[in-house]
C-alpha positions in Angstrom: -18.3 11.0 17.8 -15.5 9.8 15.4 -12.2 9.0 17.0 -8.9 9.3 15.1 -5.5 8.4 16.3 -4.2 11.2 14.0 -6.5 14.2 14.6 -4.0 16.5 12.9 -4.8 14.9 9.6 -8.4 16.0 9.8 -9.4 18.4 7.0 -6.0 18.1 5.2 -5.8 17.5 1.5 -3.9 14.4 0.3 -3.0 13.2 -3.2 -2.9 9.5 -3.6 -1.7 8.0 -6.9 -2.5 4.4 -8.0 -5.7 4.7 -5.9 -7.9 2.5 -8.1 -6.9 -0.7 -6.4 -4.6 -2.5 -4.0 -2.3 -0.5 -1.7 -3.4 2.9 -3.2 -7.1 2.1 -2.5 -6.2 1.0 1.0 -4.3 4.3 1.7 -7.2 6.3 0.3 -9.6 4.5 2.6 -7.5 4.9 5.7 -6.9 8.6 5.1 -10.6 9.2 4.6 -11.1 7.4 8.0 -9.0 10.1 9.6 -10.9 13.0 8.0 -8.7 13.7 5.1 -9.9 15.0 1.7 -8.3 12.5 -0.6 -7.8 13.3 -4.3 -7.6 9.7 -5.7 -5.6 9.6 -8.9 -5.3 6.7 -11.3 -5.3 6.0 -15.0 -8.1 3.4 -14.5 -11.4 5.3 -14.4 -13.5 2.2 -13.6 -11.3 1.3 -10.7 -11.7 4.8 -9.2 -15.5 4.5 -9.5 -15.4 1.2 -7.7 -13.2 2.7 -4.9 -15.8 5.4 -4.4 -18.7 3.0 -4.3 -17.0 0.7 -1.7 -15.5 3.4 0.4 -16.5 3.0 4.0 -18.3 5.9 5.5 -16.0 8.2 7.4 -15.4 11.9 8.1 -13.2 12.4 5.1 -14.0 13.1 1.5 -12.8 11.7 -1.8 -12.4 13.3 -5.2 -11.6 11.2 -8.3 -9.2 12.3 -11.0 -8.2 10.2 -14.0 -4.7 11.0 -15.1 -1.5 9.4 -16.3 1.3 10.2 -13.9 3.8 10.0 -16.8 2.4 13.2 -18.3 4.3 16.0 -16.5 2.2 18.8 -17.9 -1.1 17.2 -17.0 0.2 16.5 -13.5 1.3 20.1 -13.0 -2.1 21.3 -14.2 -3.9 18.9 -11.9 -1.9 20.1 -8.9 -2.7 23.7 -9.7 -6.4 22.9 -10.0 -6.5 21.1 -6.7 -4.8 23.9 -4.9 -7.2 26.4 -6.4 -10.4 24.4 -6.1 -10.0 22.2 -3.0 -7.2 23.5 -0.9 -3.5 23.3 -0.1 -2.0 19.9 -0.6 -0.4 18.8 2.7 0.1 15.1 2.0 1.3 13.2 -1.0 1.4 9.4 -1.4 3.0 7.9 -4.5 1.7 4.4 -5.1 1.1 4.1 -8.9 3.3 1.4 -10.3 3.5 -1.4 -12.9 5.3 -4.7 -13.1 6.9 -6.0 -16.3 8.6 -9.3 -15.7 11.1 -11.0 -18.0 14.7 -12.1 -18.1 16.9 -9.1 -18.9 17.9 -10.6 -22.3 14.2 -10.8 -23.2 13.1 -7.3 -21.8 11.8 -5.1 -24.6 12.7 -1.4 -25.0 9.0 -0.7 -24.1 9.1 -2.8 -21.0 12.1 -0.9 -19.7 10.9 2.5 -20.7 7.4 2.1 -19.4 8.7 0.7 -16.0 10.9 3.7 -15.5 8.3 6.2 -16.8 5.5 5.0 -14.4 7.5 3.9 -11.4 10.2 6.6 -11.3 9.3 9.5 -13.6 5.7 9.4 -12.3 7.0 9.8 -8.8 9.2 12.7 -10.0 6.3 14.4 -11.8 3.9 14.4 -8.9 6.5 15.1 -6.2 8.1 18.0 -8.0 4.7 19.7 -8.6 3.5 19.2 -5.0 6.8 20.1 -3.4 6.8 23.4 -5.3 3.6 24.2 -3.4 4.7 22.9 0.0 8.0 24.7 0.2 6.6 28.3 0.6 4.2 27.0 3.2 7.0 25.2 5.1 4.8 22.2 5.7 4.0 18.8 4.2 4.7 15.1 4.2 5.4 12.8 1.3 5.5 9.0 1.3 6.5 7.0 -1.8 5.7 3.3 -1.9 8.7 1.5 -3.2 9.5 -2.2 -3.0 11.9 -4.5 -1.1 13.0 -5.6 -4.6 14.8 -2.2 -4.8 17.4 -3.5 -2.4 17.5 -7.3 -3.0 18.0 -8.8 -6.5 15.0 -10.7 -7.9 14.9 -13.0 -11.0 13.0 -11.5 -14.0 12.4 -8.2 -12.1 15.3 -6.1 -13.3 13.1 -3.3 -14.8 10.8 -3.2 -11.8 13.6 -3.3 -9.2 15.6 -0.6 -11.1 12.7 1.7 -11.3 11.8 1.3 -7.6 15.5 1.8 -6.6 15.4 5.0 -8.7 12.3 6.2 -6.9 13.8 5.4 -3.5 17.1 7.2 -4.2 15.1 10.2 -5.6 13.0 10.3 -2.4 16.0 10.3 -0.2 17.7 13.2 -2.1 14.4 15.1 -2.0 14.1 14.5 1.7 17.5 16.0 2.2 16.7 19.1 0.2 13.3 19.7 1.8 14.2 19.1 5.4 15.2 22.8 5.7 11.6 23.6 4.7 10.1 21.3 7.4 8.9 18.8 4.8 9.4 15.1 5.5 9.9 12.5 2.7 9.9 8.8 3.4 9.6 5.5 1.6 7.6 2.4 2.5 8.9 -0.7 0.8 6.5 -3.7 0.8 7.3 -7.2 0.1 4.7 -9.7 -1.2 1.3 -8.1 -0.7 -2.2 -9.5 -1.7 -2.9 -7.2 -4.6 -3.8 -7.7 -8.3 -0.1 -7.3 -9.1 0.8 -10.1 -6.7 -1.9 -12.4 -7.9 -0.6 -12.1 -11.5 2.3 -14.1 -10.3 0.2 -17.0 -8.9 -0.5 -19.8 -11.3 -2.9 -21.8 -9.1 -4.3 -22.0 -5.6 -0.9 -22.9 -4.2 0.5 -19.4 -5.1 0.3 -17.9 -1.6 1.9 -21.0 0.0 4.8 -20.9 -2.5 5.5 -17.3 -1.8 5.5 -17.9 1.9 7.8 -21.0 1.5 10.2 -19.2 -0.8 12.1 -20.8 -3.7 15.7 -22.0 -3.8 15.6 -22.2 -7.6 15.0 -18.4 -7.9 17.2 -17.5 -4.8 14.2 -16.2 -3.0 13.7 -16.5 0.7 10.3 -17.2 2.2 8.4 -15.0 4.6 9.5 -15.6 8.2 6.2 -14.3 9.6 4.4 -16.9 7.6 1.8 -14.6 5.9 1.4 -12.4 2.9 0.8 -8.7 3.7 -2.6 -7.2 3.2 -2.9 -3.7 1.6 -4.0 -2.4 5.0 -0.7 -3.4 6.5 1.0 -1.0 4.2 -1.6 1.7 4.4 -1.3 1.8 8.2 2.4 2.4 7.9 1.9 5.1 5.3 -0.5 7.0 7.4 1.8 6.8 10.4 4.6 8.3 8.4 2.4 11.1 7.2 1.2 11.9 10.7 2.8 14.1 13.4 3.6 10.9 15.3 6.4 10.5 12.8 7.4 14.2 13.0 11.1 13.4 13.5 11.3 10.7 10.8 12.5 11.7 7.3 14.6 10.0 4.6 13.7 6.6 6.0 12.9 3.5 4.0 10.5 1.3 6.0 10.7 -2.3 4.9 7.3 -4.1 5.3 7.8 -7.7 4.1 7.4 -10.0 7.1 11.2 -10.5 7.2 11.4 -11.8 3.7 14.7 -9.9 2.9 16.1 -10.3 6.4 16.4 -6.5 6.4 19.2 -6.8 3.8 
């Protein structure tokens, strides 16, 4: 017999964006473990196929959908199709994101626009479409994966930080509006996590140690807990916030960074 800490999640339908790798893939895996029918969304078709192939056997199901979250019309059509063909969407996790790094004076128009389009407008597109379905049912839970960079300045990360701050502020306003409909909206803000995005920043095998130690030159603190997060660390928090165990938590930004920002 399968045991789940969150039996109320069993048989629910969840949308997870950015599911082809990293945190999104970990969230999809964890939700499947609790019996959720996960609709895994990403622009990377090959990555979604890899996710499905390596998915651990569990009571849940997974359906793959290739879509660009920047396309509002495509997103709305997808949500309608899922509601008609699979079932009511009770859970939404916004993970899809990109990182364009450069000093502000060197950022291109495309760097800025794409960062906002994916990291903020993508969240808006999915959340609006899903919330429109949740409101009449007076049920649902939404978690957006932000970043600790949204609240603490980072060198060469202005576009990323601004886009994540926008997504966080949007989620808080949304949570306020949807509370009357019994729908909860929360944010999880990771710090350095062992994903493909993080590994892009490592130049050699000393990369992880440098992140943990911090850098005075870039005004960046290290990680007090002395470790870089794994995607599962973030996924576990996401699933908790989606669950009934967090039924009285909304409009909360949960920082998961090993103390790297000193809760600033």
